C-alpha positions in Angstrom: -19.7 -64.0 154.9 -19.8 -67.4 156.4 -19.8 -68.5 160.0 -20.1 -71.8 161.7 -22.1 -71.9 164.9 -21.6 -74.8 167.3 -24.9 -76.1 168.5 -23.4 -78.9 170.6 -20.2 -81.0 170.7 -20.8 -82.6 167.3 -23.3 -80.3 165.6 -22.4 -77.2 163.6 -24.6 -74.8 161.6 -23.1 -73.1 158.6 -24.4 -69.5 158.2 -23.2 -69.1 154.7 -25.7 -66.6 153.1 -26.3 -66.9 149.4 -28.4 -64.4 147.5 -30.9 -65.9 145.2 -32.3 -64.1 142.2 -35.6 -65.1 140.5 -35.5 -65.0 136.7 -38.7 -66.0 134.9 -39.8 -68.0 138.0 -36.4 -69.9 138.3 -34.1 -69.1 141.1 -30.4 -68.7 140.6 -27.4 -68.0 142.8 -26.3 -64.4 142.4 -22.7 -65.6 142.0 -23.7 -68.0 139.2 -25.4 -65.2 137.3 -22.5 -62.8 137.9 -20.0 -65.4 136.4 -22.4 -66.0 133.5 -22.6 -62.3 132.6 -18.9 -61.8 132.9 -18.2 -64.7 130.6 -20.8 -63.4 128.1 -19.2 -59.9 128.1 -15.7 -61.3 127.6 -16.9 -63.4 124.6 -18.7 -60.4 123.1 -15.6 -58.2 123.3 -13.7 -60.8 121.3 -16.2 -61.0 118.5 -15.4 -58.7 115.5 -18.1 -56.1 115.1 -19.2 -55.5 111.5 -18.4 -51.9 110.3 -19.4 -49.7 107.4 -16.4 -51.3 105.5 -18.1 -54.7 106.0 -21.4 -53.2 104.7 -19.7 -51.8 101.7 -17.9 -55.1 100.9 -21.2 -57.0 101.2 -23.0 -54.5 99.1 -20.4 -54.7 96.3 -20.3 -58.5 96.4 -24.1 -59.1 96.5 -25.6 -56.3 94.4 -26.5 -57.3 90.9 -25.4 -53.9 89.5 -22.0 -54.0 91.0 -20.4 -54.9 87.7 -21.3 -51.5 86.2 -18.5 -49.0 86.4 -20.8 -46.0 87.3 -22.4 -48.0 90.1 -19.0 -48.9 91.5 -17.7 -45.4 91.3 -20.8 -43.9 93.0 -20.9 -46.5 95.8 -17.2 -46.1 96.4 -17.5 -42.3 96.4 -20.5 -42.2 98.8 -18.8 -44.7 101.1 -15.6 -42.8 101.2 -17.4 -39.5 101.9 -19.1 -41.2 104.9 -15.9 -42.8 106.2 -14.1 -39.5 105.9 -16.7 -37.9 108.1 -17.2 -40.6 110.7 -14.4 -43.1 110.3 -15.3 -46.8 109.9 -18.1 -46.9 112.4 -19.3 -50.3 113.7 -22.9 -50.9 112.4 -24.3 -51.1 115.8 -23.2 -47.6 116.6 -25.0 -46.0 113.6 -27.6 -43.5 114.6 -30.0 -41.1 112.9 -27.8 -38.2 113.7 -25.0 -39.7 111.5 -27.1 -39.5 108.4 -28.4 -36.1 109.2 -24.9 -34.8 109.8 -23.8 -36.5 106.5 -26.7 -34.8 104.7 -26.0 -31.4 106.1 -22.3 -31.8 105.3 -23.0 -32.7 101.6 -25.5 -29.8 101.3 -22.8 -27.5 102.7 -20.4 -28.8 100.0 -22.9 -27.5 97.4 -24.6 -30.8 96.4 -28.2 -30.6 95.4 -30.9 -32.1 97.6 -31.6 -34.7 94.9 -27.9 -35.8 94.8 -27.8 -36.0 98.6 -30.9 -38.1 98.6 -29.1 -40.5 96.1 -26.2 -40.7 98.5 -28.5 -41.5 101.4 -30.3 -44.1 99.3 -27.1 -45.9 98.4 -25.8 -45.8 102.0 -29.1 -47.0 103.3 -29.1 -49.9 100.8 -25.6 -50.8 101.9 -26.5 -50.9 105.5 -29.8 -52.8 104.9 -28.1 -55.4 102.8 -25.4 -55.9 105.5 -28.0 -56.3 108.2 -29.9 -58.9 106.2 -26.7 -60.7 105.1 -25.3 -60.8 108.7 -28.7 -61.4 110.2 -28.4 -58.4 112.5 -31.3 -56.5 114.0 
């Protein structure tokens, strides 16, 4: 809200109130920070988020064993099982409960714990390689 108060015939005082926010010892106008955050969020929403499909593609392109047929079929199988269960999740949405649900689902299908551990190891390697390749944290 802004008002002008007349002190005398030629002098006016503007009562425009601006809220200042201190950030690491530097003061900013609240409106400036609001616009900056809105701009950042708009830009973030336009950036494609890497998914499990991205992780799979990186893994198959970068792994030195990817030329072996057995490696390809196993990685493809484990990836497809995961995607059937959770769809193509963005990597930043992956949580511990996803892999535990995947583990429980595979055990319920009758796989041995050793086989399920192999699935988990391959999926973990896929995700780790994608995080390193894409420089994610």
